Every structure is written in structure tokens, then in C-alpha cells.
TIMI-501954 format. One line per field, with one value per residue (C-alpha): residue in three letters; x, y, z; residue number from 1. Coordinates in Angstrom, 1 decimal. Layout:
N
res [ALA_...]
east [X_...]
north [Y_...]
up [Z_...]
n [NUM_...]
***
This chain:
256
res [MET_ILE_GLU_ASN_VAL_TYR_LEU_THR_LEU_ASP_ARG_THR_LYS_THR_SER_LEU_LYS_ILE_LYS_SER_LEU_LEU_ASP_LYS_LYS_ILE_LYS_ILE_THR_SER_LEU_LYS_ASN_ALA_ASN_ILE_ILE_ILE_VAL_LEU_GLY_GLY_ASP_GLY_PHE_MET_LEU_GLN_THR_LEU_LYS_LYS_LEU_TYR_LYS_PHE_LYS_LYS_PRO_PHE_TYR_GLY_ILE_ASN_CYS_GLY_ASN_TYR_GLY_PHE_LEU_MET_ASN_LYS_PHE_SER_ASN_LYS_ASN_PHE_LEU_ARG_ASN_LEU_LYS_ASN_SER_SER_SER_ILE_LYS_ILE_SER_PRO_LEU_GLN_MET_THR_VAL_ALA_ASN_ASP_ASN_TYR_LEU_LYS_LYS_SER_ILE_ALA_ILE_ASN_GLU_VAL_SER_ILE_LEU_ARG_GLN_SER_LYS_GLN_ALA_SER_SER_VAL_SER_ILE_THR_ILE_ASN_LYS_LYS_LYS_ILE_ILE_LYS_ARG_LEU_ILE_SER_ASP_GLY_VAL_LEU_VAL_SER_THR_PRO_ALA_GLY_SER_THR_ALA_TYR_ASN_LEU_SER_VAL_HIS_GLY_PRO_ILE_LEU_ASN_LEU_ASP_SER_LYS_LYS_LEU_ALA_VAL_THR_PRO_ILE_SER_PRO_PHE_ARG_PRO_ARG_ARG_TRP_LYS_GLY_ILE_MET_VAL_SER_ASP_LYS_SER_LYS_ILE_VAL_ILE_LYS_ASN_LEU_ASP_PRO_ASN_LYS_ARG_PRO_ILE_ASN_ALA_VAL_ALA_ASP_ASN_PHE_GLU_VAL_ARG_ASN_ALA_LYS_THR_ILE_THR_ILE_LYS_VAL_ASP_LYS_LYS_ILE_ILE_PHE_ASN_LEU_LEU_TYR_ASP_LYS_GLU_ASN_SER_LEU_TYR_LYS_LYS_ILE_LYS_ILE_GLU_GLN_LEU_ARG_LYS_GLU_THR_SER]
east [0.6_1.9_3.2_5.8_8.3_12.0_14.0_17.5_19.4_22.8_23.0_23.4_21.9_19.0_18.2_18.5_16.1_13.6_13.9_13.0_9.8_9.0_9.4_6.0_4.3_5.6_6.3_9.7_10.2_12.9_13.7_12.2_8.9_8.6_6.1_8.0_11.6_11.9_15.3_16.5_19.4_20.5_20.6_23.9_22.7_19.5_21.6_23.6_20.5_18.7_21.7_22.0_18.4_16.6_16.7_14.2_11.6_10.1_9.0_11.3_10.2_13.0_13.0_15.5_18.0_20.7_20.9_18.8_17.4_16.2_15.3_13.8_10.6_10.4_9.6_6.5_5.9_2.3_1.5_3.9_1.3_-1.1_1.7_3.0_-0.4_-1.3_2.2_2.4_4.7_7.3_9.2_12.7_15.4_19.1_22.0_24.2_27.9_30.4_34.1_36.7_40.4_43.3_43.1_39.4_35.8_33.7_30.0_27.9_24.5_23.9_20.6_21.8_24.6_27.8_30.7_33.8_36.5_40.1_42.4_45.5_46.4_46.0_42.5_40.7_40.5_37.6_35.3_31.6_29.6_25.8_24.1_27.2_27.2_30.2_28.8_32.1_35.4_37.5_36.3_39.1_37.6_37.6_35.1_31.6_28.4_25.5_22.6_19.1_16.1_16.2_19.8_19.5_19.1_22.3_25.8_24.4_22.7_25.9_27.8_24.9_23.3_19.5_16.9_14.9_11.3_10.9_8.8_10.9_12.5_15.7_19.3_21.5_25.1_26.9_30.5_32.5_34.5_34.9_38.0_37.6_35.0_34.6_31.0_29.6_26.9_26.0_23.1_19.9_19.3_16.7_16.8_17.1_20.5_23.8_26.5_30.2_32.9_36.5_39.7_41.8_45.0_44.9_48.7_49.0_45.4_44.0_40.3_38.0_34.5_32.1_28.6_27.1_29.6_31.3_34.6_36.8_40.2_42.2_39.1_39.6_36.1_32.9_29.6_26.4_22.8_19.6_18.9_15.2_15.3_16.0_13.1_13.2_9.8_10.1_7.3_6.7_4.3_1.7_2.5_6.2_6.6_9.8_7.9_7.2_10.8_12.0_9.5_10.6_14.3_13.3_11.6_14.6_16.9_14.7_14.6_18.1]
north [61.3_61.0_64.2_65.1_62.4_62.5_60.4_59.1_56.8_55.1_56.4_53.1_52.7_50.8_53.4_56.3_54.5_53.9_57.5_58.8_56.7_57.8_61.5_61.1_59.5_61.3_64.9_65.2_67.6_68.3_65.8_68.1_68.4_64.8_62.3_59.3_58.5_56.4_54.6_53.3_50.9_47.6_46.4_48.0_51.4_50.9_50.2_53.4_55.4_54.1_55.0_58.4_59.5_57.6_60.7_62.4_59.8_59.2_55.8_54.2_52.5_50.7_49.8_47.1_48.2_45.7_41.9_40.2_43.2_41.5_44.8_46.2_46.0_44.8_47.7_47.5_50.6_49.6_48.9_51.2_53.8_51.1_49.1_52.2_53.3_49.8_49.0_47.7_49.0_47.0_48.5_47.3_48.4_48.1_46.7_49.2_48.3_49.9_49.1_49.8_49.9_51.5_54.6_55.0_54.2_54.0_53.4_52.4_50.8_47.7_46.7_43.3_42.1_42.9_40.8_40.0_38.9_37.9_40.6_38.5_34.9_33.9_32.7_34.9_34.1_35.6_35.1_35.7_37.0_37.4_39.4_39.0_35.2_33.8_31.6_30.7_31.1_30.8_30.6_29.9_30.7_33.0_35.1_35.4_37.2_38.8_39.0_40.6_38.8_41.1_40.2_36.5_35.5_37.4_36.7_34.8_32.2_31.8_30.6_28.2_30.4_30.1_32.1_34.2_35.2_38.9_39.0_36.4_39.0_37.0_37.6_34.9_34.6_32.4_31.3_31.6_28.4_27.4_25.4_25.2_24.3_22.7_21.6_24.8_26.0_29.2_30.4_32.3_35.0_37.5_40.9_42.4_40.8_42.6_40.7_41.4_39.9_40.2_39.6_37.3_37.8_41.3_41.4_38.1_37.7_41.2_41.4_43.7_44.7_45.5_47.0_46.2_48.3_50.3_48.7_49.2_47.6_46.3_45.9_44.7_44.7_44.8_45.4_44.7_45.3_46.3_50.1_50.3_54.1_53.9_52.6_52.2_52.3_50.1_49.9_46.7_45.6_43.4_40.5_40.7_41.7_41.1_38.5_36.5_36.8_35.4_32.5_31.7_31.5_29.2_26.8_26.9_26.0_23.0_21.6_22.5]
up [66.1_69.7_71.2_73.9_73.1_73.7_71.2_71.7_69.3_68.8_65.2_63.4_59.9_61.4_64.1_61.7_59.3_62.0_63.3_59.8_60.0_63.5_62.6_60.8_63.8_66.9_67.9_69.5_72.4_75.0_77.7_80.4_78.6_77.4_78.7_77.4_76.3_73.1_72.8_69.4_69.7_71.2_74.8_75.5_74.4_76.4_79.6_79.0_78.5_81.5_83.7_82.2_82.2_85.0_87.2_85.0_86.1_82.6_81.2_78.6_75.4_73.7_70.0_69.0_66.3_67.4_67.6_70.2_72.0_75.1_76.8_73.7_71.6_68.0_65.6_63.5_61.3_60.8_64.4_66.2_67.5_68.7_70.3_72.2_73.3_74.6_76.1_79.6_82.3_84.2_87.1_88.1_90.4_89.8_91.8_93.6_93.4_95.8_95.2_97.9_97.5_99.4_97.2_96.3_96.8_93.6_93.0_90.0_89.3_87.3_85.6_84.5_86.7_88.6_87.3_89.4_86.9_87.2_86.0_85.1_84.1_87.7_88.8_91.3_95.0_96.8_99.8_99.6_102.5_102.4_105.2_107.4_106.9_105.1_102.3_100.6_102.5_99.4_95.8_93.2_89.8_86.8_88.7_90.1_89.0_90.9_88.6_88.7_87.3_84.3_83.6_84.5_80.9_79.8_81.0_84.0_81.8_79.7_82.8_83.7_86.3_87.0_85.1_87.6_87.2_87.1_90.2_92.1_94.4_94.1_93.0_91.4_92.7_90.1_89.9_86.6_85.9_89.5_90.4_94.1_95.4_92.0_92.3_93.8_91.4_93.1_95.2_94.9_97.6_98.5_96.8_100.2_100.7_101.1_99.3_100.1_97.8_99.1_97.2_99.4_97.4_95.7_95.0_93.2_92.0_91.1_90.0_88.1_89.3_86.4_86.8_83.4_81.3_84.1_85.1_88.2_88.3_91.2_93.4_96.9_98.5_96.5_98.2_96.2_97.0_95.3_95.3_95.9_95.7_91.9_89.8_86.1_84.3_81.2_78.6_76.6_73.8_75.4_73.1_73.8_77.5_79.5_81.5_78.3_77.1_80.4_80.2_76.6_77.8_80.7_78.2_75.9_78.7_79.7_76.1_75.0]
n [1_2_3_4_5_6_7_8_9_10_11_12_13_14_15_16_17_18_19_20_21_22_23_24_25_26_27_28_29_30_31_32_33_34_35_36_37_38_39_40_41_42_43_44_45_46_47_48_49_50_51_52_53_54_55_56_57_58_59_60_61_62_63_64_65_66_67_68_69_70_71_72_73_74_75_76_77_78_79_80_81_82_83_84_85_86_87_88_89_90_91_92_93_94_95_96_97_98_99_100_101_102_103_104_105_106_107_108_109_110_111_112_113_114_115_116_117_118_119_120_121_122_123_124_125_126_127_128_129_130_131_132_133_134_135_136_137_138_139_140_141_142_143_144_145_146_147_148_149_150_151_152_153_154_155_156_157_158_159_160_161_162_163_164_165_166_167_168_169_170_171_172_173_174_175_176_177_178_179_180_181_182_183_184_185_186_187_188_189_190_191_192_193_194_195_196_197_198_199_200_201_202_203_204_205_206_207_208_209_210_211_212_213_214_215_216_217_218_219_220_221_222_223_224_225_226_227_228_229_230_231_232_233_234_235_236_237_238_239_240_241_242_243_244_245_246_247_248_249_250_251_252_253_254_255_256]
***
């Protein structure tokens, strides 16, 4: 039995079933006294939990109870204790999104990506500045993504963005259905970059700014950079690490 574990779950039938099995293998304690946080759920619940509990500076071990579970581990009742004891640690930092409008300044972190999306039937019209250098003077599109390596196989990949190696120290800036410039495919930049996206026509073409699942409407200026002060410690089974999952997605892309 493994002791001093804090357990949180999304309370689906699958997670409740796995919890009943884990009750015989782990000793659950308070969050303050725990050495490890076990998360039962899907990727969305894992993202919520990381944002909520990262300040406790505990390692997170996710068990997939959803669909794909890219951030999670596959549950094996037989091998659970061995997998957890032999798990390897991966440390990642999130994006910090700061959204400015005439009436507010809002901040949130994003582990996967920050999405800038059109808010109405009108296409968005934005400029993109990276480290004070204007990369795109006017992008007419459905939006644009700024993705971390951990999130590069999610929404970013679905809009034909590049898959980034976990240790690449890069961010992907990827347009969503670009109309002008039509052939702009995006850009990869250093994770030390400061990215500023400005709405050029906020009255006619309002946009949303979304940090994973946190949405801000009517955004005018969005500033995005990696927050190195925040570090998530994620634990993965050695045979199914996040590095390996990303490599598998890269191979799928090449052969698809």
C-alpha cells in the first residue's frame, strides 16, 4: 500500500470504479499532508486540477477515465503500484495570458494553448508582435493559437500546427483558417518570447481569448508568455511517457 496520497476525481462511473479499486492500494490523506496527488478523469479535468492545486507543489499522477487522455496514464489494476513507484517525472511550465480591455485586465494560465477566436460571424482582424517585432501586420482569420509543446498535439495539431518536442523550448503560433495572408502557416518561436496579439477592429470584429478552458470576451490586447515561476511536476509510467506520446503523434502525422 502507498501512503500519504491525495485523490481527486471527476465522479464519472469509470473514475468511481477505479477509486473503489485504489482504496485497497493507497492510503488517502489530506492535501496538506500528501506526497502525491492522484487525478482520476480526462484531460479537461486534469487541466482544471493542475491550475487549482499547483500551488501545493506536489507531483501529479493522472489516471485516464475519459477518452484519449493525452496527459494521463492508462490504469492497470494489476500493475498500478509498480507503475506508480517506477514513474518518471516531467516538469513543464504554462503560458501566462494577460487580456486587456477598456474596462478590465484579466489573467490566466494555459497548459495546452491560448486560443484567440472570432466572437461573431465576422472574421477576426489582428496583428501579431513577437518581442516587439511585428510578425504579421494584419491577419484575417477565424483566429490564432499559441501552443506549448505539451499542447501541440491537441487543438494546435487539428489546425495543422507543428508538433513540438517536449524539450524543444519552443512555442507554436498557428493561424486558424487564415484568409489573409492566405498562405501563412504560422511560426515557431522561443519559449522566452513575449507575444502580443492586438485586435485591429474590436467594434466590428470582436474576439475571445481562451486559456485552455478560461474564456475572456471582447479582448483587445492579449499578451502571452511562458511563466517560468510555475512548474508542474507530472508523473508518467515509463512505458507511456509524455515524450513517447508526442513521438507517436509525430509519426502518425508523417504517415497520415
